[in-house]
All heavy atoms as a GROMACS GRO file, in nm:
protein
  570
    1MET      N    1  11.237  11.088   9.897
    1MET     CA    2  11.220  10.968   9.990
    1MET      C    3  11.079  10.955  10.033
    1MET      O    4  11.015  11.059  10.055
    1MET     CB    5  11.307  10.996  10.117
    1MET     CG    6  11.284  10.897  10.218
    1MET     SD    7  11.392  10.902  10.368
    1MET     CE    8  11.401  11.066  10.408
    2ASP      N    9  11.021  10.840  10.031
    2ASP     CA   10  10.890  10.809  10.069
    2ASP      C   11  10.892  10.754  10.208
    2ASP      O   12  10.963  10.655  10.253
    2ASP     CB   13  10.829  10.707   9.979
    2ASP     CG   14  10.796  10.758   9.842
    2ASP    OD1   15  10.770  10.889   9.822
    2ASP    OD2   16  10.799  10.679   9.748
    3LEU      N   17  10.805  10.820  10.299
    3LEU     CA   18  10.791  10.764  10.438
    3LEU      C   19  10.659  10.688  10.427
    3LEU      O   20  10.558  10.743  10.389
    3LEU     CB   21  10.771  10.881  10.543
    3LEU     CG   22  10.908  10.963  10.552
    3LEU    CD1   23  10.879  11.084  10.642
    3LEU    CD2   24  11.019  10.881  10.598
    4ILE      N   25  10.660  10.568  10.472
    4ILE     CA   26  10.534  10.484  10.457
    4ILE      C   27  10.495  10.429  10.597
    4ILE      O   28  10.564  10.373  10.665
    4ILE     CB   29  10.564  10.360  10.364
    4ILE    CG1   30  10.608  10.409  10.224
    4ILE    CG2   31  10.446  10.274  10.354
    4ILE    CD1   32  10.658  10.302  10.134
    5TYR      N   33  10.369  10.460  10.628
    5TYR     CA   34  10.307  10.408  10.750
    5TYR      C   35  10.234  10.279  10.706
    5TYR      O   36  10.149  10.279  10.620
    5TYR     CB   37  10.194  10.510  10.806
    5TYR     CG   38  10.125  10.453  10.923
    5TYR    CD1   39  10.177  10.447  11.047
    5TYR    CD2   40   9.995  10.412  10.898
    5TYR    CE1   41  10.102  10.396  11.151
    5TYR    CE2   42   9.922  10.362  11.004
    5TYR     CZ   43   9.975  10.354  11.131
    5TYR     OH   44   9.905  10.299  11.231
    6CYS      N   45  10.270  10.171  10.774
    6CYS     CA   46  10.215  10.038  10.741
    6CYS      C   47  10.168   9.968  10.871
    6CYS      O   48  10.240   9.902  10.930
    6CYS     CB   49  10.330   9.960  10.672
    6CYS     SG   50  10.274   9.812  10.594
    7ALA      N   51  10.038   9.991  10.900
    7ALA     CA   52   9.976   9.920  11.007
    7ALA      C   53   9.823   9.920  10.984
    7ALA      O   54   9.754  10.015  11.011
    7ALA     CB   55   9.998   9.989  11.141
    8GLY      N   56   9.784   9.821  10.909
    8GLY     CA   57   9.650   9.808  10.865
    8GLY      C   58   9.548   9.804  10.974
    8GLY      O   59   9.573   9.768  11.087
    9GLY      N   60   9.422   9.852  10.934
    9GLY     CA   61   9.309   9.838  11.019
    9GLY      C   62   9.274   9.959  11.109
    9GLY      O   63   9.173   9.962  11.173
   10ASN      N   64   9.358  10.054  11.108
   10ASN     CA   65   9.338  10.177  11.190
   10ASN      C   66   9.321  10.295  11.096
   10ASN      O   67   9.420  10.364  11.061
   10ASN     CB   68   9.448  10.196  11.294
   10ASN     CG   69   9.408  10.305  11.395
   10ASN    OD1   70   9.339  10.406  11.362
   10ASN    ND2   71   9.448  10.280  11.516
   11ILE      N   72   9.196  10.323  11.063
   11ILE     CA   73   9.166  10.431  10.961
   11ILE      C   74   9.208  10.571  11.020
   11ILE      O   75   9.262  10.651  10.950
   11ILE     CB   76   9.015  10.435  10.930
   11ILE    CG1   77   8.971  10.296  10.863
   11ILE    CG2   78   8.982  10.554  10.834
   11ILE    CD1   79   9.040  10.272  10.732
   12GLY      N   80   9.196  10.589  11.147
   12GLY     CA   81   9.227  10.721  11.215
   12GLY      C   82   9.383  10.737  11.199
   12GLY      O   83   9.426  10.853  11.164
   13LEU      N   84   9.462  10.643  11.228
   13LEU     CA   85   9.606  10.651  11.218
   13LEU      C   86   9.653  10.672  11.072
   13LEU      O   87   9.743  10.748  11.041
   13LEU     CB   88   9.682  10.545  11.278
   13LEU     CG   89   9.672  10.537  11.432
   13LEU    CD1   90   9.747  10.418  11.489
   13LEU    CD2   91   9.714  10.667  11.501
   14GLN      N   92   9.584  10.607  10.981
   14GLN     CA   93   9.614  10.622  10.835
   14GLN      C   94   9.581  10.756  10.787
   14GLN      O   95   9.660  10.818  10.724
   14GLN     CB   96   9.527  10.518  10.752
   14GLN     CG   97   9.579  10.378  10.767
   14GLN     CD   98   9.492  10.280  10.693
   14GLN    OE1   99   9.383  10.316  10.636
   14GLN    NE2  100   9.531  10.157  10.690
   15ARG      N  101   9.474  10.814  10.835
   15ARG     CA  102   9.441  10.954  10.798
   15ARG      C  103   9.539  11.052  10.853
   15ARG      O  104   9.580  11.141  10.784
   15ARG     CB  105   9.300  10.989  10.867
   15ARG     CG  106   9.251  11.120  10.816
   15ARG     CD  107   9.103  11.144  10.864
   15ARG     NE  108   9.017  11.069  10.768
   15ARG     CZ  109   8.936  10.968  10.813
   15ARG    NH1  110   8.931  10.934  10.941
   15ARG    NH2  111   8.856  10.901  10.722
   16ILE      N  112   9.591  11.030  10.977
   16ILE     CA  113   9.692  11.121  11.040
   16ILE      C  114   9.816  11.106  10.955
   16ILE      O  115   9.882  11.215  10.925
   16ILE     CB  116   9.718  11.088  11.186
   16ILE    CG1  117   9.595  11.125  11.266
   16ILE    CG2  118   9.848  11.150  11.243
   16ILE    CD1  119   9.604  11.062  11.416
   17ALA      N  120   9.857  10.988  10.913
   17ALA     CA  121   9.980  10.969  10.840
   17ALA      C  122   9.968  11.046  10.704
   17ALA      O  123  10.057  11.119  10.658
   17ALA     CB  124   9.998  10.822  10.820
   18LEU      N  125   9.856  11.031  10.637
   18LEU     CA  126   9.827  11.111  10.513
   18LEU      C  127   9.835  11.252  10.534
   18LEU      O  128   9.900  11.330  10.449
   18LEU     CB  129   9.692  11.066  10.454
   18LEU     CG  130   9.686  10.929  10.392
   18LEU    CD1  131   9.542  10.898  10.348
   18LEU    CD2  132   9.780  10.922  10.266
   19GLU      N  133   9.774  11.309  10.642
   19GLU     CA  134   9.771  11.448  10.664
   19GLU      C  135   9.918  11.502  10.689
   19GLU      O  136   9.950  11.616  10.660
   19GLU     CB  137   9.692  11.483  10.792
   19GLU     CG  138   9.548  11.474  10.766
   19GLU     CD  139   9.460  11.478  10.886
   19GLU    OE1  140   9.521  11.490  11.003
   19GLU    OE2  141   9.329  11.459  10.875
   20GLU      N  142  10.006  11.417  10.737
   20GLU     CA  143  10.147  11.452  10.771
   20GLU      C  144  10.238  11.431  10.646
   20GLU      O  145  10.361  11.443  10.660
   20GLU     CB  146  10.196  11.381  10.889
   20GLU     CG  147  10.131  11.425  11.019
   20GLU     CD  148  10.136  11.574  11.043
   20GLU    OE1  149  10.248  11.623  11.033
   20GLU    OE2  150  10.038  11.631  11.084
   21GLY      N  151  10.180  11.387  10.534
   21GLY     CA  152  10.257  11.369  10.408
   21GLY      C  153  10.316  11.230  10.395
   21GLY      O  154  10.396  11.211  10.308
   22TRP      N  155  10.280  11.136  10.477
   22TRP     CA  156  10.336  11.003  10.467
   22TRP      C  157  10.252  10.926  10.362
   22TRP      O  158  10.139  10.959  10.340
   22TRP     CB  159  10.322  10.930  10.602
   22TRP     CG  160  10.416  10.971  10.701
   22TRP    CD1  161  10.449  11.094  10.748
   22TRP    CD2  162  10.505  10.886  10.778
   22TRP    NE1  163  10.536  11.094  10.839
   22TRP    CE2  164  10.579  10.974  10.868
   22TRP    CE3  165  10.530  10.751  10.783
   22TRP    CZ2  166  10.677  10.923  10.952
   22TRP    CZ3  167  10.626  10.695  10.870
   22TRP    CH2  168  10.693  10.792  10.958
   23GLN      N  169  10.311  10.818  10.301
   23GLN     CA  170  10.236  10.730  10.218
   23GLN      C  171  10.178  10.615  10.297
   23GLN      O  172  10.222  10.602  10.420
   23GLN     CB  173  10.331  10.673  10.115
   23GLN     CG  174  10.404  10.772  10.032
   23GLN     CD  175  10.310  10.856   9.950
   23GLN    OE1  176  10.222  10.795   9.880
   23GLN    NE2  177  10.316  10.985   9.950
   24LEU      N  178  10.105  10.527  10.245
   24LEU     CA  179  10.036  10.422  10.327
   24LEU      C  180  10.080  10.284  10.265
   24LEU      O  181  10.097  10.268  10.149
   24LEU     CB  182   9.890  10.428  10.330
   24LEU     CG  183   9.830  10.552  10.394
   24LEU    CD1  184   9.676  10.551  10.389
   24LEU    CD2  185   9.874  10.564  10.544
   25GLY      N  186  10.085  10.186  10.354
   25GLY     CA  187  10.110  10.050  10.313
   25GLY      C  188  10.032   9.950  10.396
   25GLY      O  189   9.979   9.989  10.503
   26GLN      N  190  10.009   9.832  10.342
   26GLN     CA  191   9.937   9.731  10.424
   26GLN      C  192   9.971   9.593  10.368
   26GLN      O  193  10.036   9.586  10.262
   26GLN     CB  194   9.791   9.752  10.426
   26GLN     CG  195   9.724   9.725  10.291
   26GLN     CD  196   9.571   9.744  10.308
   26GLN    OE1  197   9.520   9.839  10.352
   26GLN    NE2  198   9.497   9.638  10.260
   27ARG      N  199   9.943   9.494  10.440
   27ARG     CA  200   9.964   9.359  10.396
   27ARG      C  201   9.852   9.313  10.299
   27ARG      O  202   9.741   9.358  10.303
   27ARG     CB  203   9.965   9.258  10.514
   27ARG     CG  204  10.092   9.271  10.593
   27ARG     CD  205  10.118   9.160  10.688
   27ARG     NE  206  10.006   9.080  10.723
   27ARG     CZ  207   9.994   9.023  10.842
   27ARG    NH1  208  10.093   9.032  10.937
   27ARG    NH2  209   9.890   8.943  10.867
   28SER      N  210   9.896   9.223  10.200
   28SER     CA  211   9.796   9.188  10.101
   28SER      C  212   9.685   9.094  10.164
   28SER      O  213   9.585   9.077  10.102
   28SER     CB  214   9.872   9.102   9.997
   28SER     OG  215   9.941   8.990  10.042
   29ASP      N  216   9.700   9.040  10.287
   29ASP     CA  217   9.592   8.968  10.343
   29ASP      C  218   9.506   9.048  10.432
   29ASP      O  219   9.413   8.997  10.492
   29ASP     CB  220   9.657   8.849  10.419
   29ASP     CG  221   9.741   8.885  10.542
   29ASP    OD1  222   9.792   9.003  10.537
   29ASP    OD2  223   9.759   8.806  10.632
   30ALA      N  224   9.524   9.177  10.442
   30ALA     CA  225   9.438   9.268  10.518
   30ALA      C  226   9.319   9.311  10.440
   30ALA      O  227   9.310   9.308  10.318
   30ALA     CB  228   9.520   9.393  10.562
   31THR      N  229   9.214   9.358  10.513
   31THR     CA  230   9.104   9.409  10.455
   31THR      C  231   9.144   9.543  10.380
   31THR      O  232   9.217   9.628  10.437
   31THR     CB  233   8.995   9.449  10.557
   31THR    OG1  234   8.955   9.323  10.627
   31THR    CG2  235   8.868   9.506  10.495
   32PRO      N  236   9.105   9.563  10.253
   32PRO     CA  237   9.151   9.677  10.183
   32PRO      C  238   9.106   9.813  10.246
   32PRO      O  239   8.998   9.816  10.299
   32PRO     CB  240   9.082   9.669  10.044
   32PRO     CG  241   9.058   9.517  10.031
   32PRO     CD  242   9.027   9.466  10.161
   33SER      N  243   9.197   9.903  10.255
   33SER     CA  244   9.171  10.035  10.310
   33SER      C  245   9.101  10.124  10.212
   33SER      O  246   9.122  10.100  10.089
   33SER     CB  247   9.307  10.096  10.347
   33SER     OG  248   9.288  10.233  10.387
   34PRO      N  249   9.029  10.223  10.260
   34PRO     CA  250   8.962  10.317  10.164
   34PRO      C  251   9.067  10.412  10.102
   34PRO      O  252   9.030  10.490  10.006
   34PRO     CB  253   8.858  10.392  10.247
   34PRO     CG  254   8.916  10.382  10.385
   34PRO     CD  255   8.988  10.251  10.394
   35PHE      N  256   9.185  10.415  10.150
   35PHE     CA  257   9.288  10.507  10.099
   35PHE      C  258   9.384  10.425   9.994
   35PHE      O  259   9.392  10.307  10.000
   35PHE     CB  260   9.381  10.551  10.209
   35PHE     CG  261   9.299  10.625  10.312
   35PHE    CD1  262   9.288  10.568  10.445
   35PHE    CD2  263   9.232  10.744  10.295
   35PHE    CE1  264   9.212  10.628  10.549
   35PHE    CE2  265   9.154  10.807  10.390
   35PHE     CZ  266   9.154  10.756  10.518
   36ASN      N  267   9.452  10.502   9.913
   36ASN     CA  268   9.541  10.450   9.819
   36ASN      C  269   9.664  10.399   9.892
   36ASN      O  270   9.725  10.469   9.975
   36ASN     CB  271   9.583  10.559   9.717
   36ASN     CG  272   9.668  10.510   9.612
   36ASN    OD1  273   9.649  10.392   9.559
   36ASN    ND2  274   9.767  10.586   9.566
   37MET      N  275   9.708  10.281   9.857
   37MET     CA  276   9.826  10.218   9.919
   37MET      C  277   9.948  10.239   9.825
   37MET      O  278   9.941  10.207   9.700
   37MET     CB  279   9.802  10.068   9.941
   37MET     CG  280   9.704  10.046  10.041
   37MET     SD  281   9.758  10.090  10.208
   37MET     CE  282   9.613  10.186  10.258
   38THR      N  283  10.056  10.279   9.879
   38THR     CA  284  10.187  10.304   9.807
   38THR      C  285  10.268  10.169   9.819
   38THR      O  286  10.351  10.140   9.734
   38THR     CB  287  10.260  10.414   9.868
   38THR    OG1  288  10.184  10.530   9.852
   38THR    CG2  289  10.392  10.438   9.800
   39PHE      N  290  10.243  10.097   9.925
   39PHE     CA  291  10.320   9.967   9.948
   39PHE      C  292  10.229   9.847   9.982
   39PHE      O  293  10.139   9.872  10.072
   39PHE     CB  294  10.427   9.990  10.062
   39PHE     CG  295  10.492   9.878  10.112
   39PHE    CD1  296  10.583   9.805  10.033
   39PHE    CD2  297  10.484   9.832  10.240
   39PHE    CE1  298  10.647   9.690  10.078
   39PHE    CE2  299  10.544   9.720  10.290
   39PHE     CZ  300  10.632   9.656  10.207
   40ILE      N  301  10.251   9.738   9.929
   40ILE     CA  302  10.175   9.614   9.968
   40ILE      C  303  10.286   9.508  10.017
   40ILE      O  304  10.372   9.471   9.939
   40ILE     CB  305  10.102   9.555   9.853
   40ILE    CG1  306   9.998   9.660   9.802
   40ILE    CG2  307  10.031   9.427   9.893
   40ILE    CD1  308   9.887   9.693   9.888
   41ASP      N  309  10.270   9.475  10.136
   41ASP     CA  310  10.356   9.370  10.199
   41ASP      C  311  10.286   9.236  10.201
   41ASP      O  312  10.168   9.218  10.164
   41ASP     CB  313  10.383   9.422  10.339
   41ASP     CG  314  10.509   9.340  10.397
   41ASP    OD1  315  10.577   9.268  10.328
   41ASP    OD2  316  10.539   9.363  10.519
   42ILE      N  317  10.355   9.128  10.236
   42ILE     CA  318  10.289   8.992  10.237
   42ILE      C  319  10.306   8.938  10.383
   42ILE      O  320  10.416   8.974  10.449
   42ILE     CB  321  10.356   8.903  10.132
   42ILE    CG1  322  10.272   8.768  10.124
   42ILE    CG2  323  10.496   8.866  10.165
   42ILE    CD1  324  10.310   8.692   9.999
   43ASN      N  325  10.218   8.859  10.420
   43ASN     CA  326  10.238   8.789  10.554
   43ASN      C  327  10.324   8.673  10.526
   43ASN      O  328  10.288   8.569  10.480
   43ASN     CB  329  10.098   8.745  10.598
   43ASN     CG  330  10.095   8.668  10.732
   43ASN    OD1  331  10.210   8.641  10.785
   43ASN    ND2  332   9.984   8.635  10.790
   44TYR      N  333  10.452   8.689  10.563
   44TYR     CA  334  10.556   8.590  10.529
   44TYR      C  335  10.536   8.456  10.612
   44TYR      O  336  10.581   8.351  10.569
   44TYR     CB  337  10.697   8.645  10.550
   44TYR     CG  338  10.737   8.663  10.693
   44TYR    CD1  339  10.807   8.568  10.766
   44TYR    CD2  340  10.706   8.779  10.763
   44TYR    CE1  341  10.848   8.586  10.895
   44TYR    CE2  342  10.747   8.802  10.893
   44TYR     CZ  343  10.813   8.702  10.965
   44TYR     OH  344  10.848   8.718  11.091
   45LYS      N  345  10.464   8.465  10.731
   45LYS     CA  346  10.444   8.346  10.802
   45LYS      C  347  10.339   8.256  10.746
   45LYS      O  348  10.337   8.135  10.766
   45LYS     CB  349  10.411   8.379  10.946
   45LYS     CG  350  10.512   8.438  11.024
   45LYS     CD  351  10.480   8.473  11.170
   45LYS     CE  352  10.588   8.533  11.249
   45LYS     NZ  353  10.553   8.564  11.385
   46LYS      N  354  10.234   8.316  10.674
   46LYS     CA  355  10.129   8.244  10.614
   46LYS      C  356  10.108   8.298  10.472
   46LYS      O  357  10.002   8.354  10.440
   46LYS     CB  358  10.004   8.256  10.692
   46LYS     CG  359  10.013   8.188  10.833
   46LYS     CD  360   9.894   8.228  10.926
   46LYS     CE  361   9.789   8.128  10.917
   46LYS     NZ  362   9.678   8.157  11.002
   47ALA      N  363  10.209   8.293  10.388
   47ALA     CA  364  10.205   8.357  10.258
   47ALA      C  365  10.101   8.295  10.167
   47ALA      O  366  10.107   8.173  10.147
   47ALA     CB  367  10.342   8.348  10.201
   48ASP      N  368  10.027   8.380  10.108
   48ASP     CA  369   9.927   8.340  10.011
   48ASP      C  370   9.976   8.411   9.878
   48ASP      O  371   9.924   8.533   9.859
   48ASP     CB  372   9.786   8.372  10.044
   48ASP     CG  373   9.688   8.334   9.944
   48ASP    OD1  374   9.718   8.305   9.823
   48ASP    OD2  375   9.566   8.331   9.976
   49PHE      N  376  10.059   8.345   9.804
   49PHE     CA  377  10.127   8.416   9.684
   49PHE      C  378  10.020   8.460   9.586
   49PHE      O  379  10.037   8.565   9.523
   49PHE     CB  380  10.226   8.323   9.629
   49PHE     CG  381  10.341   8.288   9.720
   49PHE    CD1  382  10.368   8.158   9.750
   49PHE    CD2  383  10.419   8.382   9.770
   49PHE    CE1  384  10.471   8.121   9.835
   49PHE    CE2  385  10.529   8.361   9.858
   49PHE     CZ  386  10.546   8.226   9.897
   50GLU      N  387   9.924   8.370   9.549
   50GLU     CA  388   9.818   8.404   9.453
   50GLU      C  389   9.745   8.532   9.503
   50GLU      O  390   9.717   8.621   9.423
   50GLU     CB  391   9.727   8.287   9.439
   50GLU     CG  392   9.796   8.169   9.362
   50GLU     CD  393   9.856   8.204   9.231
   50GLU    OE1  394   9.789   8.277   9.150
   50GLU    OE2  395   9.962   8.154   9.204
   51ARG      N  396   9.701   8.537   9.630
   51ARG     CA  397   9.626   8.657   9.668
   51ARG      C  398   9.718   8.778   9.668
   51ARG      O  399   9.669   8.881   9.625
   51ARG     CB  400   9.581   8.633   9.820
   51ARG     CG  401   9.529   8.757   9.881
   51ARG     CD  402   9.393   8.749   9.929
   51ARG     NE  403   9.346   8.867  10.013
   51ARG     CZ  404   9.261   8.955   9.969
   51ARG    NH1  405   9.201   8.942   9.857
   51ARG    NH2  406   9.229   9.056  10.047
   52HIS      N  407   9.838   8.764   9.704
   52HIS     CA  408   9.936   8.881   9.701
   52HIS      C  409   9.950   8.927   9.562
   52HIS      O  410   9.929   9.052   9.539
   52HIS     CB  411  10.068   8.834   9.758
   52HIS     CG  412  10.173   8.936   9.762
   52HIS    ND1  413  10.161   9.045   9.853
   52HIS    CD2  414  10.290   8.967   9.686
   52HIS    CE1  415  10.266   9.124   9.840
   52HIS    NE2  416  10.338   9.078   9.739
   53LEU      N  417   9.969   8.844   9.464
   53LEU     CA  418   9.980   8.890   9.325
   53LEU      C  419   9.849   8.953   9.277
   53LEU      O  420   9.848   9.052   9.208
   53LEU     CB  421  10.021   8.770   9.234
   53LEU     CG  422  10.162   8.715   9.252
   53LEU    CD1  423  10.184   8.592   9.173
   53LEU    CD2  424  10.263   8.829   9.231
   54GLU      N  425   9.735   8.892   9.318
   54GLU     CA  426   9.604   8.952   9.283
   54GLU      C  427   9.589   9.098   9.330
   54GLU      O  428   9.552   9.185   9.262
   54GLU     CB  429   9.497   8.863   9.335
   54GLU     CG  430   9.354   8.912   9.317
   54GLU     CD  431   9.256   8.828   9.381
   54GLU    OE1  432   9.280   8.705   9.388
   54GLU    OE2  433   9.148   8.880   9.422
   55ILE      N  434   9.626   9.122   9.464
   55ILE     CA  435   9.613   9.241   9.523
   55ILE      C  436   9.715   9.346   9.458
   55ILE      O  437   9.668   9.467   9.432
   55ILE     CB  438   9.637   9.238   9.673
   55ILE    CG1  439   9.524   9.157   9.739
   55ILE    CG2  440   9.648   9.373   9.742
   55ILE    CD1  441   9.387   9.223   9.732
   56VAL      N  442   9.833   9.309   9.436
   56VAL     CA  443   9.927   9.395   9.368
   56VAL      C  444   9.879   9.426   9.230
   56VAL      O  445   9.891   9.549   9.182
   56VAL     CB  446  10.071   9.330   9.362
   56VAL    CG1  447  10.163   9.408   9.272
   56VAL    CG2  448  10.127   9.314   9.508
   57ARG      N  449   9.821   9.333   9.149
   57ARG     CA  450   9.773   9.368   9.018
   57ARG      C  451   9.655   9.466   9.031
   57ARG      O  452   9.642   9.558   8.952
   57ARG     CB  453   9.727   9.242   8.948
   57ARG     CG  454   9.835   9.175   8.871
   57ARG     CD  455   9.782   9.063   8.777
   57ARG     NE  456   9.734   8.952   8.841
   57ARG     CZ  457   9.807   8.842   8.875
   57ARG    NH1  458   9.934   8.829   8.849
   57ARG    NH2  459   9.747   8.742   8.933
   58LEU      N  460   9.568   9.448   9.124
   58LEU     CA  461   9.451   9.527   9.141
   58LEU      C  462   9.491   9.672   9.188
   58LEU      O  463   9.431   9.768   9.119
   58LEU     CB  464   9.358   9.466   9.250
   58LEU     CG  465   9.222   9.539   9.277
   58LEU    CD1  466   9.136   9.543   9.153
   58LEU    CD2  467   9.159   9.466   9.389
   59PHE      N  468   9.572   9.686   9.282
   59PHE     CA  469   9.604   9.820   9.339
   59PHE      C  470   9.723   9.895   9.279
   59PHE      O  471   9.746  10.016   9.294
   59PHE     CB  472   9.615   9.815   9.487
   59PHE     CG  473   9.477   9.781   9.556
   59PHE    CD1  474   9.453   9.659   9.604
   59PHE    CD2  475   9.379   9.880   9.563
   59PHE    CE1  476   9.332   9.622   9.665
   59PHE    CE2  477   9.258   9.848   9.625
   59PHE     CZ  478   9.234   9.722   9.671
   60ARG      N  479   9.814   9.822   9.206
   60ARG     CA  480   9.924   9.870   9.136
   60ARG      C  481  10.008   9.967   9.230
   60ARG      O  482  10.018  10.086   9.190
   60ARG     CB  483   9.888   9.933   9.011
   60ARG     CG  484   9.818   9.826   8.916
   60ARG     CD  485   9.789   9.879   8.783
   60ARG     NE  486   9.903   9.936   8.710
   60ARG     CZ  487   9.996   9.866   8.648
   60ARG    NH1  488  10.006   9.742   8.647
   60ARG    NH2  489  10.094   9.930   8.584
   61PRO      N  490  10.057   9.919   9.344
   61PRO     CA  491  10.130  10.016   9.430
   61PRO      C  492  10.273  10.051   9.379
   61PRO      O  493  10.311   9.979   9.285
   61PRO     CB  494  10.147   9.925   9.563
   61PRO     CG  495  10.150   9.790   9.506
   61PRO     CD  496  10.053   9.783   9.396
   62LYS      N  497  10.319  10.156   9.423
   62LYS     CA  498  10.460  10.196   9.380
   62LYS      C  499  10.562  10.087   9.423
   62LYS      O  500  10.652  10.060   9.359
   62LYS     CB  501  10.498  10.326   9.437
   62LYS     CG  502  10.630  10.378   9.402
   62LYS     CD  503  10.649  10.527   9.454
   62LYS     CE  504  10.782  10.582   9.406
   62LYS     NZ  505  10.801  10.717   9.457
   63TYR      N  506  10.539  10.025   9.543
   63TYR     CA  507  10.632   9.927   9.604
   63TYR      C  508  10.547   9.804   9.642
   63TYR      O  509  10.431   9.818   9.686
   63TYR     CB  510  10.703   9.985   9.735
   63TYR     CG  511  10.770  10.112   9.716
   63TYR    CD1  512  10.721  10.234   9.765
   63TYR    CD2  513  10.889  10.118   9.654
   63TYR    CE1  514  10.782  10.349   9.750
   63TYR    CE2  515  10.965  10.241   9.641
   63TYR     CZ  516  10.902  10.351   9.686
   63TYR     OH  517  10.975  10.473   9.680
   64ALA      N  518  10.611   9.685   9.629
   64ALA     CA  519  10.549   9.571   9.675
   64ALA      C  520  10.657   9.464   9.710
   64ALA      O  521  10.763   9.469   9.651
   64ALA     CB  522  10.454   9.502   9.574
   65THR      N  523  10.626   9.389   9.817
   65THR     CA  524  10.722   9.279   9.862
   65THR      C  525  10.718   9.185   9.740
   65THR      O  526  10.615   9.142   9.686
   65THR     CB  527  10.674   9.216   9.991
   65THR    OG1  528  10.667   9.319  10.086
   65THR    CG2  529  10.766   9.106  10.026
   66VAL      N  530  10.840   9.125   9.711
   66VAL     CA  531  10.852   9.021   9.618
   66VAL      C  532  10.886   8.900   9.698
   66VAL      O  533  11.004   8.883   9.754
   66VAL     CB  534  10.962   9.044   9.510
   66VAL    CG1  535  10.979   8.931   9.414
   66VAL    CG2  536  10.936   9.168   9.440
   67PRO      N  537  10.794   8.805   9.717
   67PRO     CA  538  10.819   8.690   9.794
   67PRO      C  539  10.926   8.593   9.743
   67PRO      O  540  10.947   8.588   9.617
   67PRO     CB  541  10.688   8.614   9.806
   67PRO     CG  542  10.581   8.710   9.742
   67PRO     CD  543  10.660   8.806   9.666
   68ASP      N  544  10.995   8.521   9.833
   68ASP     CA  545  11.091   8.423   9.794
   68ASP      C  546  11.010   8.300   9.734
   68ASP      O  547  10.899   8.281   9.772
   68ASP     CB  548  11.178   8.380   9.911
   68ASP     CG  549  11.272   8.490   9.965
   68ASP    OD1  550  11.289   8.590   9.884
   68ASP    OD2  551  11.310   8.474  10.078
   69LEU      N  552  11.081   8.224   9.663
   69LEU     CA  553  11.023   8.098   9.611
   69LEU      C  554  11.018   7.990   9.734
   69LEU      O  555  11.107   7.990   9.812
   69LEU     CB  556  11.099   8.035   9.501
   69LEU     CG  557  11.100   8.125   9.369
   69LEU    CD1  558  11.186   8.053   9.278
   69LEU    CD2  559  10.958   8.124   9.315
   70SER      N  560  10.906   7.932   9.740
   70SER     CA  561  10.892   7.833   9.851
   70SER      C  562  10.907   7.691   9.791
   70SER      O  563  10.877   7.662   9.679
   70SER     CB  564  10.753   7.836   9.924
   70SER     OG  565  10.744   7.960   9.976
   71ALA      N  566  10.957   7.592   9.872
   71ALA     CA  567  10.975   7.454   9.830
   71ALA      C  568  10.841   7.378   9.845
   71ALA      O  569  10.757   7.416   9.923
   71ALA     CB  570  11.080   7.390   9.914
   0.00000   0.00000   0.00000
């Protein structure tokens, strides 16, 4: 089982999560973290599908949100 801490922007908390054996996640619209991400989420309220796919291709996380199709 993977435990994932997902709250971008706080390097100190990300470091603590890693030290405790957790994986890291962040949204695709966030500033990239210096740490490896296991999960990439999307901002569903302001989804940028192209950016999300670009970030997923670039970082190749174990898990990623798959957005619904929009009309």
